[in-house]
Each structure stands twice: as C-alpha cells, then as structure tokens.
N, C-alpha and C positions, 0 to 999 in steps of 0.2 A: 211749441214753435219760439216762444220769447226766449226759452232757456237755451235753445240751440243757437239762436241769434246772439245771445250774451257770451256765450262759451265761444263762438267763432270771433267775436269782436274782442275778447280778452286774448285769444291765441293771437289774432293779427296784431294787438297793441305790445304783446310780449315779443313777438317776433322783430317788429318795426323799432320799438322804443327801448327795448332792455338792453342792458350793457352786456355783451358777451363775456365770459370767462377770460381770464389771462390777456386782457386788453392793456396794452401800456398806459401809463397815467398820462402821457401827452396826448393821447387820443380821445380819452373818456369825454371831455367836453365837446369834442368834435362828433362822437357818435351820439351823444344826447342831442346836440342842436341839429346836426346835419340830417338825421332820419326824418325828424318831423318837417324840416325845410324841404327835403325832397318830395314828401308825399304832400305837403302844402303847394309846392309848386307844379307838380303833376296835376293836381285837381284844378288849381287856378288855370293853367294854361290850356287845359282841356275844356275849361268853361269859357274861356275867352276866344277859342276858335269860332264858335258860331256867332259871337257877339261882333267880332271883326268883320265876320262875312256879311252879317246884316248892315254893319255900318260901310262896307265898301272901302275896307282897308286891306288890299291885297298883300301889302308888304308884312303888316303886323300878323295877318292871318298866316302867312308864310311861316314867320318867326316862331309864333306860338306852336304851329304845327310841327315844327322841328325840335322844339323845347320839351314835347313830350317823351319822345324816345330818349333824349338826353337825361331827363330826370329818372325815367325808369333805369337807365343804365347806370345811373350813381347809386340808386337803391340796390341794384344787383351787385355793384362792386363793394359797397358797403357790406352787405350780406356775405359776400366771399371775403371781408377783411382786406381789401385792397384798398386801404384809406387814401394813401397818397394818389393815386390814380384818380378816384372819385372826387378829391378836393381840387384837383388840377381841372377837371373838367368842368365842376361847379364854378370855379373862379372864371375861367374862359366863358361859359356860358351867361355868367352875371354880366360880365364886362360887354359882351356881345349885345345882350338884351337891353342893358342901360343906354347903349350908343343908339340903338334903333328906337327905343321909346324917346330919347331925346329928339331924334330927327323928326318923328312923327308927330309928337305932341308938345314939344318944347324941352328945353331944359328943366323947367320945373318938373314936368312928369318923370322924365329921367332920373333926376335927383331923388325923387321919392323912392324909385325902385333900387337905386344904388345905396342909398343911405340904409333901407332896410337890410340889404346884402352885407353892407360893412357892419352892422348890428350883429348879424349871424356871426361874421368872421371874428368879431369881439369874443363871442362866446365860445368859439372854436379854439382860438389862439391860447396856448399855453402859458399866459402871462400871469404876473401876480395880481391878486385881487384888486390892489389899489389902482394899478394901471388900467384893468378892465373897467372899474367904475369912472375913472377919469374919462376914458374914452367914450364909454356910454353917455355921460354927461354931455360932451362935446357934440356927438352925434344927435341926440335928442335936441339939443339947442338949434343946432343947423336945421334939423327937421322942421321945427316949430316955426323958425323964421321963414323958411321956404314957404310954409303953408299960410303964412301970414303977410309977407312983404315981398316975397321973391318974385320977380316979373323979368322974364328974360325974353329972348327973341320969339316972335310969334311962331306958333306951330303951323306946319304945312296944311294939316287938315283942320278945319274949325268945327267946333262941336257947340251944340245948342246951349243955351245955359242951364236949363235944366240937367242935361246929360253931364256938363260939366260939373255943376255942383254935386250931382250924384257920384260923379268919378272922385272928387276930392274927399267926400264924406266915406266913401267905400274904402278909399285908400287909406285914410286916417284910421277909421275902424279897424280894418283889417291888419294894419301894419302894428297898431298897439295890441291887438288881440294875439298877434304872434308874438310880438316882444313879451306880453305878460304871461303867455302860455311858456314860451322858452324860459322865462325867469322863475316861474313857478316850477317847471319840471326840473331845472338846475338845482333849485333849492330842495326839493325832494330828493334829488340824486345824491346832492352832497350831504344831507342829513342821513340818509341810507349808507352811505359810504363811511361816514363818521361812526354811525352805530355799529356798521361792521367792523371798522378798526378797533373800537372799543370792546367788541365781543371777542375779536381776535386776540386782543392784549389780554383780555381777562382769561382766556382759554390757554395762552402760552405762559400766563403766570401760574396757573393752575397746574399746567404740565411741568414746569420747571420745578414747582414745590413738590410735586410727587416724583420726580426724577430720582432714580436709585443712586445716581452720581452726583456730586458736588459740582456747582456751576457758579462762576462768579464773574464780574466784570471789573477789569484792573486798568487804571489809567495812571502813568507816571508813579508807579509803585504804591498807588492807593487803591483799596478795595471800595468801589463805589456800590456793589451790590452783590449779594449772595443768595443763593435759595437756602431752604431750611435745612436740607440734607447736609450741605457744607457746613453749615453753621453748627449743627449737631455733631458733625464729624470732627470739627475742631474743639468740641467741648463746651459750645455756648448754647444756652437755652433757646426755646422756641421763639420767643419775641425779644430776645436780648442781642443788641446790636454787637456786631463782631468788630474786633480792633480793625482799623483802616489802614495800618502800614503792612504792606505785604511782606516786607523783609522779616517781620516778627515770626512767621511761620516757615521760614527757609533756614535749615541748619548752616548753610554756606550762601552767603550774599553773593558771592561770585557767580552762583547759578542764576541769579536773577538778572545781573549784568549781561551775561551770556544769552539770555532769553531776549532782552531788549535789544541786544546787537542785532540777533537774527531776524526779530520782528520788524524793527524800525529803522535799521540802517542797511542790513542785507535786503530786507524787504521778502522775507520768507514767509509764504502765506500759511504754513501749518509747520508747528513744533511738536514734535512727540518725545515725550520723556517716560519710557515704560518702566524703569525701575529706579524709584527715588524714594524720599522720606519728606514729611512734613512733620512740623511741631505742633503739639495740641497746646490748648490754653494751660492745662497743668504741666508743661514742659516735656511730657512724653512725646516720643514719636512713633509714627507708624508707617509702613510700607504702602506706597501708592505708586498709580500711573497717572501722569499729567498730559493733557493735551492743550495746546495754546493755539488759538485762531485769532490773529490780528484783524480787527473789522476792516481797516484800510492799511494793508501792509506798506510800511515806511511812513505812516502817519502817526505820530505820537499822540495827538490830542485826541483820537478817536479810541485809543485803547485796543483790548484785547479781551476775548472770551476765554475764559480757563475753566477746563473740566477736569475734576479730580476724581479717581476712581480708587477706593479704599481696597487695597489687595491683601488686608490682614487674614481674611477666611481663606483667600486662594493661596497665600504663602503657607497656612498651617496646612491646608489640603495637599500641598505639593510636598511638603515634608512628612506628612502621614503616607502619603503614595510612595515616596522614596523609602520610608520605614518598611512598610509592608513588602515592597520591591526586595529590600534587603534581607527580611525574614523570609521571604520565599526563597531566595537565592540561596540562603544559609540551609533551609530545610532541604532543598534539592541537592546541595552539595553533600549534605549528611546522607541523604539518601543513597546517593551514587556512592559514597566511600562505604557506606553500610552494605551495600550489594557485594562490592569488592571483598569487605572483611568477612562476609557471610561464607562466600565461596572459599577464601583462604581457610576459615575456621572448618569448614566441612572437611576438606581434605587434611588438615592437621589432626583433627579428631580421630580419623581412621588410621593414620600413622600412630598416634599417640595411645591407640588402644593397646598395641603389642607392647609398648613402654610400660604402661601402667599395669596391664593385666598379667602379663607373662610373670614378672617377678612376684606378685602375688600367688599364683600357682605354684612356683618354685619354692617358695618360703613355706608354704603348706607342708612339703615334703622333707623340709630341713630341720635338723635338731636345733637348740638354741646354740650349741656349743660350735657349730659349722662355720667355719672362716667365710664361707660365701654369702652368710646373712647380711652381714654389713654392706657389701657392695650392692646387693639386690635391693636392700632397703634404700640405699641411696639412689639408685636407679628409679625405684618406685616414687620416691619423694620429688625426685627432679621431674618425673612424669606427672605428679599431682600438681607442681607449680606451673609446668607447661600447660596443663588442662585449664588452669586458673587463669592464664594469660588468653588462652583460646576462649574461654567463657566470656571474657572481656570483650573480645571481639564478636562474640554472638549477642551480647547485650549491645554493643554499639550498632549492630545490623538489625537488632530487635527481633531478632528470629530464634532467641535461646529457649523459648517457650518454658519461663521458670514456672515453678510450683506456687501458686498465689495461696496465701492464707492471711487470717486475721493477725494483724501485728500492731504492736505498741511501739510508736517511734521513741519514747521515752526510755524503754527497755534496750532498745537498740544502741542508743547513744550510751547510756551506762555500760552495757556489755563492753562495747568498744573500748571506752574511757579506762576500763579495767583489764584490757588486753595486752599482751606482750607487744604487740605492733604499736599501741599508744606510748608504752614505755620507752621502747626502741626510739620512737618519734622525738619524745621528750628529752632523751639523752642526746640526739643531735642538735636539738634547739633548747638548751639550759636556759637562755635568757627570755624564753617565751613563756608566758603564763596563760592557763587554760581556764576560762571561766564559764562556769555551766548554769544556765537559767532555764530549768524544766518545769513547765507548769503543770499541777495535777489535773487529772481530767481530760487528758489530752485525748480527741478523737482518734478512734482507731482506724487504720486504713488496711486495704487489701493489698498485698505484695510479698514479694520473695524476701524473707529474712537475710539470706546471704548477699543478695544483690543491694538491699538497703543498707546492710552494714558495711560494705565495701564502699557505697556512696559516701557514707559518713566519714569514713576512713580518708577517702580521696580529698574530701573538702577540708577537713582539717589538716591533712598534710599539705595541701596548696596553701592554706592560711599561713601556715608556719614558715613554709619557705618564703613567703612574701615579706615575712619580718626580718629586719635586720638591725641589730644594736639594742634589741628588747623590746617586747610590746605583749599585747593580748591578744588571744583568740578567744572568741565568745561563741558559745554554742547555745542556742536558744530553741525553744518549741512553744507554740501557741495555737489556739483556734482562731480561724479567721472565717468571716462570712463576707461573701463578695456579693454585693447586691447588683451593680451595674458592671458590665465587662471592664476591666482594667487593663490598659495598655503600659507595659513595661518593657522588659527585654522581649517579651511576647505577649500576646492578648491572652489575659486570664478571664475565662467565662465565669458567670456568676455560680454559686455552689458554696458549699461548706467544705473546709480544708484543715488538715492538721499540717501546719507550716513549721519546716525544719530550717533555722537560719543559722549560719556560719559565717561570722564576720571577723574582720581584723583590722589593726590600725598600722598596717605596713605601707609599702611604697605605692600601692594601686596598680591598675591596669591601663595602659595608655589607651587614648580612645581608638587609635588604628588597630589595635589588638583585640579590643573587646569583642568585635564580630566574629573572631577567629577562636577564641578560646576553648570552644567545643569541638573543634577540629581534631581528628585522630593525629597524633604525634606532633601537635603544635604545643611545645612546652618550652618554659624558660627554665625548669628546674635542672638541677645536677643529674644528668642521665646516668644510670647505674646505682645511684644512691636513692634518689627520690622516686623512681619509677620509669614507665615505659613511654609516657606521652599519651596514654589511653585514659588517664585518670578522669578529666572531664567529660570526655567523650563517653565514657561509661556512666558518669552521673546523668549525662542527658538521655542516654538510651534508657537507663532504670526509671528515672521519672515517666519518660513516655510510655514504657511498657506497663506503668501501674496508672495511666490515664491523667497524669499530673502536669503541671508547668513549672517553669524556671523563669525566675527574675533575678537579674544581676545590676547593681550599682556600684559605681567606683569612681573615686576622686584620686587623681594621681597626688601622691604625697600624703594622703589621709585615710587610704584604705580601701577595702571592697568587702561587699556583703552579697552572699548567695542567699536567697529565699526559695526553698522548694515546696510546691503546693502539691499536697496528695490529697485525693478526693476522700472525704468521710465514707466510711462503711458502718452499716448496722448489723453487720453479720457477728454471730458469736464465735468466740475463739475456742478451738478445740483442744482438750487436755492431750498433752503428749505422753506416750507410753514408752517405757524403756524398751529397747529392741535390740537383738543382737543375731548373729549369723546362725546360732544354734535354733532360734525360733523358726527359721525357714528352711528345714531339711527336704529334700527330695525323696519321694518313694517309688522311683521308677517310672513316673509319668514320661509321656514322649512329648519332645519339643522339637518342632521343625524350624530351623534357623533359614530365612530367606534374606541372603545378602549377596552383592554383585562382587564385592571384595572379598578375595580369597583369605587374606589374613583375618579379617572380620569372622568369617565363617569358622576358621580354626579356633580362634580364640574364643567364640561363644561356645561351641561345641565342647571344648576342653573344659571351660569352667562349668557347663551345666552337668557334664558327665562327674566332675569333682564334687558336684552339691548333690548327686544322686539321681539325676535324671538320665534318661534315654535321649540321644539326640542323633537328628540328622541334619544335613544342610544342602541347599541348592542355590543356584548362582543367579535365578532371575524369577520374576513373577510367573512368566509362562511355565517354566519348568515346575514350580509349586503346583500351579493348576493341575499338570499331569501327574504329579507325584500324588495329589490328594484324590485324584480319581480312582486310584488302586491301593491307597493306604488310608490310615486314620491316624491323626495326631491330637493329643489333648490340648495343644497349645502352638499358636503361630508366633514367631519372634520377626516381625517385618521390618526391613530397612524401608524408609520412606523412599529416597531417591535412588533408583536404580537405572543406569544407562547401559546399553538401549534397553528398550521394552517398556512393559508398563510398570508403575510405580507401586509403593505398597498400598495405597489407597485403592486403586483399581484392582490390584491382586486379591485384597479382602472382599471387596464389594462382588467379585466373580465367585470366589470361594463360597461365599454366603449363600449363592444361589443353589449350590450342591448339597452344602452343609450348614444348614440354618442353625444359628447358635453356637458357631464355631468361636472357641476363645482365642485371643490374639492380645499381643501388645506391641507398641510401636518402640524400635530402638534405631536411633539416628543422630548423628552430630550434626545435622543441620536440616531444618524443614520449616517450610512456612507455616504459620500458626493455623491458618485456615485450613490446610489440607490434614494436619494433626487433628484438628477439631473435627473435621469430618469423618476420620476414621474411629475416633472415639464416639462419635454420634451413632456409628453403624454398630457398635458393641464392644469395640476393643476396651481392654480393661485400664491401660494407662500407657504413660510415655516414659521410656528409658532413655537418657541422655548418653550419648557416647562422649568419651570413653567412660565406661562404668566400672566400678569396683565389684569384687564378688559379694559384698553384702548388697549393695543395689540390686544385683542381678538376681541374688536369691530373694530379696523382698518382692520385687515386682513380679518374679515368675510365680512365687508361693501365693502372693495376695490375687493374681489372676485365677490360678487353679482352684483356690478356695471359693471364688464367686459360684453361685448356683448356675446350672445350665438352664437355658431357656427352654 
C-alpha cells in the first residue's frame, strides 16, 4: 500500500512540477513557479471555504468558492501548454482576490496576499538574476514592515485577538514556506538545467571530435576552434594547435573575401562550395567540399561554422570509375568490331579457298618448264598473303582457333630478328638501332607461334615508325610475379607471367589517341608500306587468345612502352618431326565432304582425289544424314556453319547416334571456339582452317584416319 501511494505521489509530482520538453526558455521559470502556486492556491481556497462559512463572511466565502475552479482551470491550461492564458487568468484572480481581502480585512491583509503574488511574479518573469534579487529584497522589506508597523483603515469585519494573531502567524509561516519552497525548487531546477547543459556540451564536443568531416568556427578570418578531424586533415597532430589565420589554408584569398561578402553583407544563410581545394600544413593541396553556415547572417562578430569534407578518396574513386567505364567501352567496341571482322573473314576464306587451292592442284600437273607455272605461283602467293590478312581479322575477332603449343618467347623474338621481314624493316629505318635484352630461363607460355611471331613483328614495326631522326627500339623479356592485381592500361590479375616488352624513344602517343590504338584500321603509319592498320588490333587479339594482358605507357616526346603479359605454363614442349606431303598418301579411303558452298565442295573433293582418296560431297547436314543412312564413309569433313539447316556440330551429333565412333574432322573459315571444342569433345580428330593447302589437308585427313576406331 505504501509503495502504491509513493508511486502515485511521484507520478503526481512529476506531472505537476516537472518541466515539459521543448518549453521555451522564457517560460521555464513560469512553469516551475506557477504549477506549485496553482496547487497551493487550490488547496488554500478549498480549505478557507468552510472557515469563512463558520466566520459568517459570505463575501469571502463566495470569492474562495469562485477561486477553486479558477485554480483548476489554470492548472489545466498549464498542462495543455497554454501558458499565456493561464498567466492572464492568474493575474486577474490575484488582483481581484487582493482587492476583496483588503475590503474585508483591511489593507494589511490584502497586501499580505498581494505581496506573495508579486513574489511569484518575480520568479515567473524572465528578467536577469540581479533584477530578480533586487525585487525580492524590496518585496521582503515591504512585507516585514507591513507585518510589524503597517496599520491602515479598520476592517469591515472584526476578528477576535486570538484569531487575528493566528491569522498573522499562519500568513507569515505559509508565505515564507511558499517562498522557501519556490526558491529551493528554482535552485534545484537551475542546477538540473546547468548539469543538462554541461552534459549536452560534453556530448556535442565528443560528437564533433568523432565526426568524419572537419568542423571549424571562424570569426573575422581567424580560426577560433576546430575538431580533431579538421586538424588532422590539415596536417596537424592530435593536440597540436592549428594556425589561426584562415587565409593560410586557401589557395586564393579572394575566395575568402567572397565568402565573407555573401555571409555578412548579403546575409546569405548558407554557402555551398562543392569543388575547391585547401592547403595542408606541408603546402600540399587536397580536393574538398566546403559548407559555410553563418551563425547570424549579416553579423560579423558571431562568425560562421565551416564544414570541410575531404574529397580525395571520392575523386580517386570517380577517376577509377571513369577508367573502368572507358575500359568497358573499349572492350565492347573491340567485341563489336571483332564480330564484324569475323563475319567478313568467314566469307573471304570461302572465296580465297579457290584462289589458294586451285593453283596448287594445277601446279601438280605442270612440268617445271611450263610457262603457266610462274603465273599460277604468283596467284597462289597472292592468295597466301590475302589469307594472312584474313587470319589477322580472325585473330582480331578472336575466332581463329589457333593451335596452342608450348612456346619460348625468346626463340620467337630471335627468329623474327633474323627474318627477312626484320631486314626489310631495318632497311626502311637505317637510323634506328635495335637493342635486345632477353633473359635466360624465361617462363614458357602456351600459344600459337605464328600469331606470337606476328605480334613481335607488329610491335617492333610500330616502334620503328614512331622514331624520326634516329633512336632505339628495345626488345626485352623478363619473368614477373604479380602478387596484387595491378591496374595499368587494363587490370592485370595476380599470377606468374612471361613479359615481352617493346619500347622506343620516339615521339610517343598523344593522350587522346591512347584509348584508340587497338582499334582496327586506326593507324598513323604510312599505309601501303607499313601495314593495313590491323597491327595493334592483332596484338590485342593474340594476347587475349592466350589469356594474357596488355599494358601501355607513353609520354609524348619521350617514347612508348608496350608490355605483354603471357601466363606461365608448366607443360612440356613436344619435339617437332620433319613432315612432307609424301608422308600422308591416300589409299582409296572414302571421305564425305559436307559444305553448303559449292566451290568449297568442288575444291575439297578435287584435292582429296588428287591425294588418293575417294570423295563425295553433300550441301547440308540434313543431306549428309540421309546419305549416311544408305552409305558408309571412312571420314566426315564437316563445315561448321551451314545456312540454312543444322550446323556441323548438330550434324555430327546425329550421325553418331546411327554410327558410333564415326571419324570426322572440322573444316571451316570461321567458327566459335566453343562450337569447335564441342565437336572435338564428341570425337572429331581435329580442326582444319580454311583456306587450307594440299599439305594441310593431307596431314589432317591422314592423321584422322590413322586414329584407332572406337
């Protein structure tokens, strides 16, 4: 029971005498004093109702009876935060009650009540402390004088000496109890407020110190305070005072004058500077975003709060994002161009098959003295050159399906430097010196020697073209181990690489051209003498076909350096055997040629018959399936792309259902690597690239027929 009463009393006390949140400062003292006074008056007026009834004072009985609802109303208005209305009603009630008391009991009694009320008003009024103390002293002096010497007109109602003495004592005791309670309550409230302010200040300082942005208070171009973040941002230690002159940290003092003009003359409440720089203690600068908030716009004495956000990491992230976007766009562009180049290469290979293969067949039937041999050899050589250009397009498209084998880049470089092509290049550039630095023990790589040799040739040719008036082209190889992904021209993943580097001290590549150098036909060379514009595009495609990376660095006027990263392989290189056409004769085996191009069927069957095989040809996969249902063939020679109808992969897959273990080879001028791999996984013996020579056809067919049947 006692606990319940205590809890209810505490709740009532909290409700009546606590200060609500978000109460304006000028109302705090009013809330502290008025709630208690309203309760005190409500109890007092209620208690005096029976007293005045017994004394036979109907006027005062009526006044006290009316004051009870007034006190309750004031409490309700305070609770609803209608402080102005409650204060007005209270002043009216006090004045009215003091007047009635003076009429009933004399001015002395009326002044007692009125002075008490004025004392409450002093507490309520939002004046300075000195004014409050002075007024309280004056009121206390008047109160004491009235209770000791004050005598005015006689009252209308005479009280007995005992009642009068009791009334004076009660009046004095009650009034001083009220004053003492109010003073004590005000002191406790003030102390509580001060503690709250100190706690808030401590919390604010901790928050500002932990803020990830720099914050400072600046007045008249002087720094009065900074948080730790800004001090460290500007290059100062944790407890080291920062230089006070704000101009020291701005590259342009005119900016500070502009900020002051906007804040204190124009009166702008907020100044936002999203992209500027500040000077650190060590004279270096850093990008930042500054926000300025004048404490009192237009008032220079109050100063401004300045917030500084370091944008170094964000700027770096934006640059990295832009670089990644550029790389993606470059790769996307190369993919689109590669798709176009692959389609063109496929059609050209079909056309070149006749130019390359027919002269070879005709030459086999001509005597050495025949005058047609030289024109036919010229046609064949032209076809080979055209086929080489088409192969560049396939390399660019990354659809050439080159034969991968373990290769030594040192040997590739040495073979090229001893080739006629290098001698011709040196003849065109007599003032260029070629310096070779090949390390022994270079990591072996897996790749196509033909493509790698062409890559070396293209890089050295480009470097020579970049030099005018004499200079040096340096060819280097080295082993590199990348531990952490390296971001150069592209992102190079961790791993072990054999690196081929070709550098020159020529004119360099302009920054605006660096992103386009690997685009097909983008060249600054002498067209017709130096190449076709596919050189660096072929370099890019070759490196990507071998799972490698390209890094390029260039300084205009100082030269360019290409670093090609080829992944290391631990495979063992196979020994090469001397081979010739005579080693692959045909013995009457049957070969079925499946190709949708008539010229290709004629060429293939003619060459096969010349090699000693029996050959038939069909124009589609569907026709091949029908042929195989009623015939047998020792080998299928499948084109990969046949339009319309099923392609070589689907044709072989369906043939195997009726003829398990059927031998086959793929012959195509263009094919997706994944489709070719799928055919080889099904059991096909190899891939024959169009246009092919008689020897390449003989070797591919002979090797396939020698494989044991499943």
